N, C-alpha and C positions, 0 to 999 in steps of 0.2 A: 136481601137480595136474593133471588132464586140461582140456582146452579147454571142455567140456560143463560141468563144474564151474564152472570160472570164469565162465562165462556165467550159469549158476544164481546164483552170489554176487552178481554185477552186478546181474541184474534184480530181485534179492530187496532188494538195498540201494534200488534207485529205487522198488520198490514200498512199502517200509516208508515211504520219504521220503514219497512221494505219500499214503500213508494218515494219517502224522502233519501234513502240511501241510494236508491236508482239515479236520483237528479245529479249527484255529485260527479260522476264523469262529465255532463255536460257543462257544469259549474266550472270544472277543473279545465275544461277545454277552453271555455268563453270569457273566464275572468283572469284579472292578472292575479299572480300568487298570493299577493297578500290580501286581496280580496277575496280569493277563495278560501284562503285558510281561515278567516274572519266568518265567511258564510259557512264553511263545514262545521266551525266551531260552535256556530249558532244552532245549525241544524241537529248537531248532536245533544245539545242542551234541550232543544224542542222534544227529541225520541226520548231523552231521558226523563223529562217531565209528564209526557204522555204514559210512560211506561210506569210511573210512579202514580199517576193519578187512575189509570185503569188496573195494569197487571197487580201491583201491591194491593190495591183496595180488594179485587177479586180474590185474590189468593188468601187475604187476611179473611174474607167470608167463607172461602172453600179451600182451605189448605191442601186437601185431597188432589184438587186438580193441578198441582204440580207434578205428580207422577204422570197423569194423563199427557202432560205438556211435554215432559221429557221422553216420554215413549214415542207420542205423534212425531217429535223432532227426529229421535233416534230412527225410527222406521220408516219415515216419509220425509223427512228433511224438512217439514214446515209443521206448523199445528195450525 
């Protein structure tokens, strides 16, 4: 895979994680506590799986991107 594809994979994982996390307050307000906890746990699992499928694979192909990601997050709060 080329480095641009790896960057796209990583950004996609971060964006989808942010989108799923943004849903949590609405779920907490709209679901009973037990249902919310179960849903939050399942969302966390989905985020972890997408991170593994996308970020881990992209970094395995281009380990130098880890420094790029860390720098972007430190300087701008996101990648």
